[in-house]
Biopython code that builds the backbone (N, CA, C, O; Angstrom):
import numpy as np
from Bio.PDB.StructureBuilder import StructureBuilder

atoms = [
    (1, "UNK", "N", (0.183, 3.458, 17.335)),
    (1, "UNK", "CA", (0.166, 4.048, 16.007)),
    (1, "UNK", "C", (0.410, 3.002, 14.921)),
    (1, "UNK", "O", (-0.071, 3.130, 13.795)),
    (2, "UNK", "N", (1.151, 1.988, 15.276)),
    (2, "UNK", "CA", (1.424, 0.930, 14.306)),
    (2, "UNK", "C", (0.139, 0.202, 13.929)),
    (2, "UNK", "O", (-0.065, -0.148, 12.766)),
    (3, "UNK", "N", (-0.732, -0.024, 14.922)),
    (3, "UNK", "CA", (-2.012, -0.668, 14.636)),
    (3, "UNK", "C", (-2.877, 0.215, 13.749)),
    (3, "UNK", "O", (-3.566, -0.277, 12.855)),
    (4, "UNK", "N", (-2.840, 1.509, 13.995)),
    (4, "UNK", "CA", (-3.602, 2.433, 13.156)),
    (4, "UNK", "C", (-3.116, 2.374, 11.719)),
    (4, "UNK", "O", (-3.922, 2.364, 10.788)),
    (5, "UNK", "N", (-1.800, 2.334, 11.533)),
    (5, "UNK", "CA", (-1.239, 2.230, 10.180)),
    (5, "UNK", "C", (-1.653, 0.923, 9.527)),
    (5, "UNK", "O", (-1.960, 0.897, 8.335)),
    (6, "UNK", "N", (-1.665, -0.156, 10.286)),
    (6, "UNK", "CA", (-2.072, -1.452, 9.744)),
    (6, "UNK", "C", (-3.531, -1.431, 9.309)),
    (6, "UNK", "O", (-3.871, -1.950, 8.245)),
    (7, "UNK", "N", (-4.387, -0.839, 10.118)),
    (7, "UNK", "CA", (-5.805, -0.733, 9.763)),
    (7, "UNK", "C", (-5.979, 0.103, 8.501)),
    (7, "UNK", "O", (-6.758, -0.255, 7.618)),
    (8, "UNK", "N", (-5.257, 1.213, 8.416)),
    (8, "UNK", "CA", (-5.330, 2.054, 7.223)),
    (8, "UNK", "C", (-4.877, 1.267, 5.988)),
    (8, "UNK", "O", (-5.502, 1.354, 4.931)),
    (9, "UNK", "N", (-3.800, 0.505, 6.124)),
    (9, "UNK", "CA", (-3.308, -0.294, 5.004)),
    (9, "UNK", "C", (-4.363, -1.314, 4.571)),
    (9, "UNK", "O", (-4.594, -1.499, 3.376)),
    (10, "UNK", "N", (-4.994, -1.969, 5.528)),
    (10, "UNK", "CA", (-6.024, -2.959, 5.191)),
    (10, "UNK", "C", (-7.225, -2.314, 4.501)),
    (10, "UNK", "O", (-7.786, -2.885, 3.566)),
    (11, "UNK", "N", (-7.612, -1.141, 4.955)),
    (11, "UNK", "CA", (-8.726, -0.428, 4.316)),
    (11, "UNK", "C", (-8.351, -0.013, 2.903)),
    (11, "UNK", "O", (-9.123, -0.216, 1.966)),
    (12, "UNK", "N", (-7.163, 0.570, 2.747)),
    (12, "UNK", "CA", (-6.708, 0.995, 1.416)),
    (12, "UNK", "C", (-6.574, -0.214, 0.494)),
    (12, "UNK", "O", (-6.942, -0.145, -0.679)),
    (13, "UNK", "N", (-6.049, -1.317, 1.019)),
    (13, "UNK", "CA", (-5.899, -2.534, 0.229)),
    (13, "UNK", "C", (-7.262, -3.053, -0.230)),
    (13, "UNK", "O", (-7.416, -3.463, -1.380)),
    (14, "UNK", "N", (-8.235, -3.037, 0.655)),
    (14, "UNK", "CA", (-9.580, -3.507, 0.302)),
    (14, "UNK", "C", (-10.231, -2.621, -0.755)),
    (14, "UNK", "O", (-10.792, -3.117, -1.732)),
    (15, "UNK", "N", (-10.152, -1.319, -0.555)),
    (15, "UNK", "CA", (-10.741, -0.381, -1.522)),
    (15, "UNK", "C", (-10.020, -0.499, -2.867)),
    (15, "UNK", "O", (-10.663, -0.544, -3.916)),
    (16, "UNK", "N", (-8.682, -0.549, -2.836)),
    (16, "UNK", "CA", (-7.908, -0.689, -4.066)),
    (16, "UNK", "C", (-8.221, -1.971, -4.797)),
    (16, "UNK", "O", (-8.298, -1.984, -6.026)),
    (17, "UNK", "N", (-8.404, -3.058, -4.057)),
    (17, "UNK", "CA", (-8.741, -4.340, -4.674)),
    (17, "UNK", "C", (-10.065, -4.254, -5.421)),
    (17, "UNK", "O", (-10.168, -4.678, -6.572)),
    (18, "UNK", "N", (-11.076, -3.701, -4.757)),
    (18, "UNK", "CA", (-12.389, -3.591, -5.392)),
    (18, "UNK", "C", (-12.314, -2.697, -6.634)),
    (18, "UNK", "O", (-12.857, -3.039, -7.684)),
    (19, "UNK", "N", (-11.646, -1.563, -6.506)),
    (19, "UNK", "CA", (-11.558, -0.642, -7.651)),
    (19, "UNK", "C", (-10.784, -1.253, -8.819)),
    (19, "UNK", "O", (-11.209, -1.143, -9.969)),
    (20, "UNK", "N", (-9.657, -1.894, -8.531)),
    (20, "UNK", "CA", (-8.874, -2.509, -9.612)),
    (20, "UNK", "C", (-9.670, -3.620, -10.293)),
    (20, "UNK", "O", (-9.612, -3.776, -11.513)),
    (21, "UNK", "N", (-10.402, -4.381, -9.506)),
    (21, "UNK", "CA", (-11.214, -5.452, -10.086)),
    (21, "UNK", "C", (-12.321, -4.870, -10.962)),
    (21, "UNK", "O", (-12.570, -5.367, -12.061)),
    (22, "UNK", "N", (-12.982, -3.822, -10.481)),
    (22, "UNK", "CA", (-14.061, -3.212, -11.266)),
    (22, "UNK", "C", (-13.539, -2.600, -12.571)),
    (22, "UNK", "O", (-14.160, -2.754, -13.623)),
    (23, "UNK", "N", (-12.405, -1.912, -12.500)),
    (23, "UNK", "CA", (-11.898, -1.210, -13.677)),
    (23, "UNK", "C", (-11.167, -2.126, -14.663)),
    (23, "UNK", "O", (-11.228, -1.904, -15.872)),
    (24, "UNK", "N", (-10.484, -3.141, -14.162)),
    (24, "UNK", "CA", (-9.599, -3.927, -15.017)),
    (24, "UNK", "C", (-10.140, -5.304, -15.407)),
    (24, "UNK", "O", (-9.603, -5.930, -16.322)),
    (25, "UNK", "N", (-11.168, -5.783, -14.750)),
    (25, "UNK", "CA", (-11.641, -7.150, -14.959)),
    (25, "UNK", "C", (-12.001, -7.448, -16.418)),
    (25, "UNK", "O", (-11.589, -8.472, -16.964)),
    (26, "UNK", "N", (-12.750, -6.574, -17.033)),
    (26, "UNK", "CA", (-13.207, -6.823, -18.408)),
    (26, "UNK", "C", (-12.361, -6.124, -19.467)),
    (26, "UNK", "O", (-12.685, -6.188, -20.652)),
    (27, "UNK", "N", (-11.299, -5.467, -19.064)),
    (27, "UNK", "CA", (-10.475, -4.719, -20.020)),
    (27, "UNK", "C", (-9.620, -5.670, -20.848)),
    (27, "UNK", "O", (-9.075, -6.647, -20.334)),
    (28, "UNK", "N", (-9.516, -5.367, -22.127)),
    (28, "UNK", "CA", (-8.652, -6.160, -23.008)),
    (28, "UNK", "C", (-7.194, -5.965, -22.618)),
    (28, "UNK", "O", (-6.802, -4.847, -22.287)),
    (29, "UNK", "N", (-6.401, -6.987, -22.645)),
    (29, "UNK", "CA", (-4.974, -7.011, -22.331)),
    (29, "UNK", "C", (-4.679, -6.863, -20.831)),
    (29, "UNK", "O", (-3.513, -6.808, -20.441)),
    (30, "UNK", "N", (-5.699, -6.798, -20.001)),
    (30, "UNK", "CA", (-5.479, -6.710, -18.563)),
    (30, "UNK", "C", (-5.144, -8.092, -18.015)),
    (30, "UNK", "O", (-5.652, -9.103, -18.499)),
    (31, "UNK", "N", (-4.287, -8.123, -17.005)),
    (31, "UNK", "CA", (-3.975, -9.386, -16.339)),
    (31, "UNK", "C", (-4.788, -9.578, -15.064)),
    (31, "UNK", "O", (-4.567, -10.533, -14.320)),
    (32, "UNK", "N", (-5.713, -8.684, -14.818)),
    (32, "UNK", "CA", (-6.589, -8.802, -13.650)),
    (32, "UNK", "C", (-7.918, -9.365, -14.139)),
    (32, "UNK", "O", (-8.686, -8.686, -14.820)),
    (33, "UNK", "N", (-8.173, -10.626, -13.778)),
    (33, "UNK", "CA", (-9.363, -11.317, -14.272)),
    (33, "UNK", "C", (-10.330, -11.717, -13.162)),
    (33, "UNK", "O", (-11.446, -12.155, -13.444)),
    (34, "UNK", "N", (-9.919, -11.574, -11.918)),
    (34, "UNK", "CA", (-10.798, -11.915, -10.797)),
    (34, "UNK", "C", (-10.362, -11.114, -9.567)),
    (34, "UNK", "O", (-9.389, -10.361, -9.614)),
    (35, "UNK", "N", (-11.091, -11.288, -8.479)),
    (35, "UNK", "CA", (-10.802, -10.522, -7.265)),
    (35, "UNK", "C", (-9.418, -10.880, -6.707)),
    (35, "UNK", "O", (-8.714, -10.003, -6.205)),
    (36, "UNK", "N", (-9.024, -12.143, -6.787)),
    (36, "UNK", "CA", (-7.709, -12.549, -6.284)),
    (36, "UNK", "C", (-6.600, -11.811, -7.040)),
    (36, "UNK", "O", (-5.648, -11.330, -6.425)),
    (37, "UNK", "N", (-6.717, -11.721, -8.371)),
    (37, "UNK", "CA", (-5.716, -10.993, -9.158)),
    (37, "UNK", "C", (-5.653, -9.531, -8.723)),
    (37, "UNK", "O", (-4.569, -8.962, -8.596)),
    (38, "UNK", "N", (-6.817, -8.928, -8.495)),
    (38, "UNK", "CA", (-6.866, -7.529, -8.073)),
    (38, "UNK", "C", (-6.247, -7.360, -6.689)),
    (38, "UNK", "O", (-5.523, -6.395, -6.446)),
    (39, "UNK", "N", (-6.529, -8.296, -5.783)),
    (39, "UNK", "CA", (-5.945, -8.250, -4.437)),
    (39, "UNK", "C", (-4.431, -8.402, -4.505)),
    (39, "UNK", "O", (-3.698, -7.670, -3.840)),
    (40, "UNK", "N", (-3.968, -9.347, -5.303)),
    (40, "UNK", "CA", (-2.534, -9.560, -5.447)),
    (40, "UNK", "C", (-1.858, -8.303, -5.992)),
    (40, "UNK", "O", (-0.855, -7.852, -5.441)),
    (41, "UNK", "N", (-2.394, -7.745, -7.055)),
    (41, "UNK", "CA", (-1.809, -6.550, -7.665)),
    (41, "UNK", "C", (-1.782, -5.395, -6.667)),
    (41, "UNK", "O", (-0.753, -4.739, -6.504)),
    (42, "UNK", "N", (-2.904, -5.145, -6.002)),
    (42, "UNK", "CA", (-3.006, -4.030, -5.060)),
    (42, "UNK", "C", (-2.039, -4.191, -3.892)),
    (42, "UNK", "O", (-1.358, -3.241, -3.508)),
    (43, "UNK", "N", (-1.980, -5.385, -3.335)),
    (43, "UNK", "CA", (-1.102, -5.630, -2.194)),
    (43, "UNK", "C", (0.360, -5.472, -2.585)),
    (43, "UNK", "O", (1.139, -4.873, -1.843)),
    (44, "UNK", "N", (0.736, -5.997, -3.729)),
    (44, "UNK", "CA", (2.127, -5.870, -4.186)),
    (44, "UNK", "C", (2.459, -4.409, -4.442)),
    (44, "UNK", "O", (3.566, -3.973, -4.125)),
    (45, "UNK", "N", (1.540, -3.646, -5.001)),
    (45, "UNK", "CA", (1.791, -2.224, -5.223)),
    (45, "UNK", "C", (1.995, -1.495, -3.901)),
    (45, "UNK", "O", (2.853, -0.618, -3.802)),
    (46, "UNK", "N", (1.214, -1.852, -2.887)),
    (46, "UNK", "CA", (1.355, -1.189, -1.593)),
    (46, "UNK", "C", (2.651, -1.579, -0.887)),
    (46, "UNK", "O", (3.202, -0.789, -0.120)),
    (47, "UNK", "N", (3.134, -2.777, -1.138)),
    (47, "UNK", "CA", (4.322, -3.250, -0.436)),
    (47, "UNK", "C", (5.632, -2.955, -1.157)),
    (47, "UNK", "O", (6.650, -2.706, -0.512)),
    (48, "UNK", "N", (5.616, -2.979, -2.484)),
    (48, "UNK", "CA", (6.881, -2.880, -3.202)),
    (48, "UNK", "C", (6.886, -1.865, -4.336)),
    (48, "UNK", "O", (7.952, -1.562, -4.871)),
    (49, "UNK", "N", (5.748, -1.338, -4.716)),
    (49, "UNK", "CA", (5.618, -0.419, -5.842)),
    (49, "UNK", "C", (6.167, -1.047, -7.126)),
    (49, "UNK", "O", (6.757, -0.362, -7.962)),
    (50, "UNK", "N", (5.967, -2.333, -7.264)),
    (50, "UNK", "CA", (6.264, -3.013, -8.522)),
    (50, "UNK", "C", (5.494, -4.313, -8.515)),
    (50, "UNK", "O", (4.996, -4.746, -7.476)),
    (51, "UNK", "N", (5.398, -4.927, -9.663)),
    (51, "UNK", "CA", (4.648, -6.160, -9.754)),
    (51, "UNK", "C", (5.104, -6.941, -10.969)),
    (51, "UNK", "O", (5.631, -6.377, -11.927)),
    (52, "UNK", "N", (4.893, -8.242, -10.915)),
    (52, "UNK", "CA", (5.187, -9.059, -12.075)),
    (52, "UNK", "C", (4.065, -8.928, -13.098)),
    (52, "UNK", "O", (4.221, -9.335, -14.250)),
    (53, "UNK", "N", (2.937, -8.362, -12.682)),
    (53, "UNK", "CA", (1.823, -8.143, -13.598)),
    (53, "UNK", "C", (2.076, -6.855, -14.384)),
    (53, "UNK", "O", (2.791, -5.962, -13.929)),
    (54, "UNK", "N", (1.486, -6.782, -15.547)),
    (54, "UNK", "CA", (1.628, -5.564, -16.342)),
    (54, "UNK", "C", (0.848, -4.426, -15.686)),
    (54, "UNK", "O", (-0.022, -4.655, -14.846)),
    (55, "UNK", "N", (1.168, -3.229, -16.076)),
    (55, "UNK", "CA", (0.477, -2.058, -15.551)),
    (55, "UNK", "C", (-0.991, -2.087, -15.963)),
    (55, "UNK", "O", (-1.348, -2.724, -16.954)),
    (56, "UNK", "N", (-1.839, -1.398, -15.205)),
    (56, "UNK", "CA", (-3.254, -1.339, -15.579)),
    (56, "UNK", "C", (-3.416, -0.769, -16.992)),
    (56, "UNK", "O", (-2.611, 0.050, -17.435)),
    (57, "UNK", "N", (-4.455, -1.207, -17.684)),
    (57, "UNK", "CA", (-4.648, -0.770, -19.065)),
    (57, "UNK", "C", (-5.739, 0.276, -19.210)),
    (57, "UNK", "O", (-5.832, 0.925, -20.252)),
    (58, "UNK", "N", (-6.568, 0.453, -18.190)),
    (58, "UNK", "CA", (-7.613, 1.466, -18.263)),
    (58, "UNK", "C", (-7.152, 2.736, -17.546)),
    (58, "UNK", "O", (-6.317, 2.679, -16.643)),
    (59, "UNK", "N", (-7.690, 3.856, -17.945)),
    (59, "UNK", "CA", (-7.335, 5.123, -17.298)),
    (59, "UNK", "C", (-7.726, 5.136, -15.820)),
    (59, "UNK", "O", (-6.912, 5.543, -14.990)),
    (60, "UNK", "N", (-8.942, 4.706, -15.455)),
    (60, "UNK", "CA", (-9.255, 4.663, -14.021)),
    (60, "UNK", "C", (-8.335, 3.707, -13.258)),
    (60, "UNK", "O", (-7.960, 3.994, -12.121)),
    (61, "UNK", "N", (-7.973, 2.595, -13.856)),
    (61, "UNK", "CA", (-7.049, 1.659, -13.213)),
    (61, "UNK", "C", (-5.687, 2.277, -12.987)),
    (61, "UNK", "O", (-5.061, 2.052, -11.952)),
    (62, "UNK", "N", (-5.225, 3.054, -13.950)),
    (62, "UNK", "CA", (-3.931, 3.732, -13.800)),
    (62, "UNK", "C", (-3.988, 4.786, -12.700)),
    (62, "UNK", "O", (-3.024, 4.963, -11.956)),
    (63, "UNK", "N", (-5.104, 5.478, -12.598)),
    (63, "UNK", "CA", (-5.261, 6.485, -11.543)),
    (63, "UNK", "C", (-5.239, 5.811, -10.172)),
    (63, "UNK", "O", (-4.596, 6.305, -9.247)),
    (64, "UNK", "N", (-5.941, 4.683, -10.041)),
    (64, "UNK", "CA", (-5.931, 3.936, -8.781)),
    (64, "UNK", "C", (-4.515, 3.464, -8.470)),
    (64, "UNK", "O", (-4.081, 3.524, -7.320)),
    (65, "UNK", "N", (-3.798, 3.000, -9.479)),
    (65, "UNK", "CA", (-2.427, 2.531, -9.295)),
    (65, "UNK", "C", (-1.526, 3.652, -8.770)),
    (65, "UNK", "O", (-0.747, 3.437, -7.842)),
    (66, "UNK", "N", (-1.629, 4.823, -9.348)),
    (66, "UNK", "CA", (-0.834, 5.964, -8.881)),
    (66, "UNK", "C", (-1.211, 6.316, -7.441)),
    (66, "UNK", "O", (-0.338, 6.581, -6.615)),
    (67, "UNK", "N", (-2.506, 6.317, -7.147)),
    (67, "UNK", "CA", (-2.952, 6.618, -5.772)),
    (67, "UNK", "C", (-2.398, 5.593, -4.789)),
    (67, "UNK", "O", (-1.980, 5.952, -3.688)),
    (68, "UNK", "N", (-2.391, 4.319, -5.179)),
    (68, "UNK", "CA", (-1.838, 3.274, -4.303)),
    (68, "UNK", "C", (-0.363, 3.519, -4.032)),
    (68, "UNK", "O", (0.096, 3.351, -2.903)),
    (69, "UNK", "N", (0.376, 3.911, -5.046)),
    (69, "UNK", "CA", (1.806, 4.159, -4.867)),
    (69, "UNK", "C", (2.059, 5.359, -3.963)),
    (69, "UNK", "O", (2.975, 5.334, -3.141)),
    (70, "UNK", "N", (1.252, 6.413, -4.110)),
    (70, "UNK", "CA", (1.404, 7.593, -3.255)),
    (70, "UNK", "C", (1.068, 7.236, -1.801)),
    (70, "UNK", "O", (1.801, 7.609, -0.885)),
    (71, "UNK", "N", (-0.030, 6.521, -1.593)),
    (71, "UNK", "CA", (-0.402, 6.097, -0.238)),
    (71, "UNK", "C", (0.689, 5.214, 0.350)),
    (71, "UNK", "O", (1.049, 5.367, 1.517)),
    (72, "UNK", "N", (1.214, 4.296, -0.445)),
    (72, "UNK", "CA", (2.273, 3.403, 0.032)),
    (72, "UNK", "C", (3.494, 4.200, 0.478)),
    (72, "UNK", "O", (4.119, 3.870, 1.486)),
    (73, "UNK", "N", (3.829, 5.229, -0.257)),
    (73, "UNK", "CA", (4.971, 6.064, 0.103)),
    (73, "UNK", "C", (4.773, 6.695, 1.481)),
    (73, "UNK", "O", (5.682, 6.685, 2.311)),
    (74, "UNK", "N", (3.585, 7.240, 1.717)),
    (74, "UNK", "CA", (3.309, 7.868, 3.010)),
    (74, "UNK", "C", (3.237, 6.847, 4.137)),
    (74, "UNK", "O", (3.697, 7.114, 5.247)),
    (75, "UNK", "N", (2.669, 5.694, 3.863)),
    (75, "UNK", "CA", (2.564, 4.671, 4.901)),
    (75, "UNK", "C", (3.941, 4.152, 5.276)),
    (75, "UNK", "O", (4.248, 4.006, 6.459)),
    (76, "UNK", "N", (4.770, 3.873, 4.285)),
    (76, "UNK", "CA", (6.118, 3.359, 4.563)),
    (76, "UNK", "C", (6.927, 4.383, 5.342)),
    (76, "UNK", "O", (7.590, 4.026, 6.315)),
    (77, "UNK", "N", (6.890, 5.639, 4.940)),
    (77, "UNK", "CA", (7.647, 6.654, 5.665)),
    (77, "UNK", "C", (7.058, 6.881, 7.055)),
    (77, "UNK", "O", (7.800, 7.145, 8.001)),
    (78, "UNK", "N", (5.741, 6.782, 7.192)),
    (78, "UNK", "CA", (5.107, 6.931, 8.502)),
    (78, "UNK", "C", (5.506, 5.816, 9.459)),
    (78, "UNK", "O", (5.785, 6.060, 10.633)),
    (79, "UNK", "N", (5.528, 4.594, 8.945)),
    (79, "UNK", "CA", (5.933, 3.465, 9.791)),
    (79, "UNK", "C", (7.414, 3.580, 10.157)),
    (79, "UNK", "O", (7.788, 3.311, 11.298)),
    (80, "UNK", "N", (8.251, 3.971, 9.211)),
    (80, "UNK", "CA", (9.680, 4.156, 9.512)),
    (80, "UNK", "C", (9.856, 5.251, 10.567)),
    (80, "UNK", "O", (10.678, 5.115, 11.472)),
    (81, "UNK", "N", (9.090, 6.326, 10.451)),
    (81, "UNK", "CA", (9.156, 7.397, 11.443)),
    (81, "UNK", "C", (8.682, 6.935, 12.812)),
    (81, "UNK", "O", (9.252, 7.332, 13.828)),
    (82, "UNK", "N", (7.646, 6.101, 12.853)),
    (82, "UNK", "CA", (7.152, 5.576, 14.128)),
    (82, "UNK", "C", (8.213, 4.707, 14.798)),
    (82, "UNK", "O", (8.424, 4.801, 16.008)),
    (83, "UNK", "N", (8.885, 3.857, 14.008)),
    (83, "UNK", "CA", (9.959, 3.039, 14.569)),
    (83, "UNK", "C", (11.105, 3.910, 15.074)),
    (83, "UNK", "O", (11.633, 3.678, 16.161)),
    (84, "UNK", "N", (11.489, 4.910, 14.288)),
    (84, "UNK", "CA", (12.584, 5.795, 14.706)),
    (84, "UNK", "C", (12.214, 6.524, 15.992)),
    (84, "UNK", "O", (13.035, 6.629, 16.903)),
    (85, "UNK", "N", (10.999, 7.022, 16.073)),
    (85, "UNK", "CA", (10.546, 7.725, 17.267)),
    (85, "UNK", "C", (10.556, 6.791, 18.482)),
    (85, "UNK", "O", (10.970, 7.187, 19.572)),
    (86, "UNK", "N", (10.100, 5.559, 18.287)),
    (86, "UNK", "CA", (10.086, 4.578, 19.372)),
    (86, "UNK", "C", (11.491, 4.351, 19.912)),
    (86, "UNK", "O", (11.704, 4.358, 21.124)),
    (87, "UNK", "N", (12.446, 4.150, 19.014)),
    (87, "UNK", "CA", (13.803, 3.876, 19.459)),
    (87, "UNK", "C", (14.486, 5.106, 20.053)),
    (87, "UNK", "O", (15.313, 4.973, 20.955)),
    (88, "UNK", "N", (14.153, 6.297, 19.563)),
    (88, "UNK", "CA", (14.697, 7.514, 20.163)),
    (88, "UNK", "C", (14.191, 7.691, 21.587)),
    (88, "UNK", "O", (14.966, 8.022, 22.484)),
    (89, "UNK", "N", (12.909, 7.476, 21.799)),
    (89, "UNK", "CA", (12.332, 7.602, 23.139)),
    (89, "UNK", "C", (12.899, 6.514, 24.041)),
    (89, "UNK", "O", (13.229, 6.777, 25.197)),
    (90, "UNK", "N", (13.014, 5.300, 23.524)),
    (90, "UNK", "CA", (13.578, 4.198, 24.301)),
    (90, "UNK", "C", (15.012, 4.513, 24.710)),
    (90, "UNK", "O", (15.395, 4.266, 25.854)),
    (91, "UNK", "N", (15.804, 5.050, 23.798)),
    (91, "UNK", "CA", (17.184, 5.421, 24.101)),
    (91, "UNK", "C", (17.253, 6.552, 25.098)),
    (91, "UNK", "O", (18.140, 6.558, 25.951)),
    (92, "UNK", "N", (16.346, 7.512, 25.022)),
    (92, "UNK", "CA", (16.340, 8.643, 25.960)),
    (92, "UNK", "C", (15.981, 8.177, 27.365)),
    (92, "UNK", "O", (16.495, 8.713, 28.346)),
    (93, "UNK", "N", (15.102, 7.185, 27.468)),
    (93, "UNK", "CA", (14.697, 6.675, 28.790)),
    (93, "UNK", "C", (15.829, 5.904, 29.470)),
    (93, "UNK", "O", (15.860, 5.821, 30.698)),
    (94, "UNK", "N", (16.739, 5.351, 28.715)),
    (94, "UNK", "CA", (17.803, 4.524, 29.286)),
    (94, "UNK", "C", (19.066, 5.319, 29.638)),
    (94, "UNK", "O", (19.969, 4.782, 30.279)),
    (95, "UNK", "N", (19.140, 6.582, 29.230)),
    (95, "UNK", "CA", (20.312, 7.395, 29.560)),
    (95, "UNK", "C", (20.357, 7.723, 31.043)),
    (95, "UNK", "O", (19.335, 8.051, 31.645)),
    (96, "UNK", "N", (21.532, 7.634, 31.624)),
    (96, "UNK", "CA", (21.637, 8.028, 33.047)),
    (96, "UNK", "C", (21.473, 9.546, 33.169)),
    (96, "UNK", "O", (21.845, 10.289, 32.261)),
    (97, "UNK", "N", (20.926, 9.993, 34.275)),
    (97, "UNK", "CA", (20.779, 11.443, 34.478)),
    (97, "UNK", "C", (22.141, 12.113, 34.562)),
    (97, "UNK", "O", (23.101, 11.527, 35.060)),
    (98, "UNK", "N", (22.219, 13.342, 34.073)),
    (98, "UNK", "CA", (23.494, 14.078, 34.067)),
    (98, "UNK", "C", (23.750, 14.731, 35.396)),
    (98, "UNK", "O", (24.774, 15.391, 35.572)),
]
sb = StructureBuilder()
sb.init_structure("model")
sb.init_model(0)
sb.init_chain("A")
sb.init_seg("    ")
for serial, (resi, resn, name, xyz) in enumerate(atoms, 1):
    if name == "N":
        sb.init_residue(resn, " ", resi, " ")
    sb.init_atom(name, np.array(xyz, "f"), 0.0, 1.0, " ", f" {name:<3s}", serial, name[0])
structure = sb.get_structure()
């Protein structure tokens, strides 16, 4: 399941990068000027829900940003749940029979 989550993150990161670049590249006051900037912004949003870059300035960019944060929330909680489940099962397997 961890690999599935990683693949989903990579797909979301790729789609988010392209969308942020398309929406923010030519916008006035945007700090996203190339694909690398869009990739950096998208990846940081998925990992930390904050960035040293300013918020998107276009409405579509803001919508993508909110979607990235919502997806990040579910991915982080899903990965935490997968780890918890793994350790619970591991602990149950090591208990001596009653």
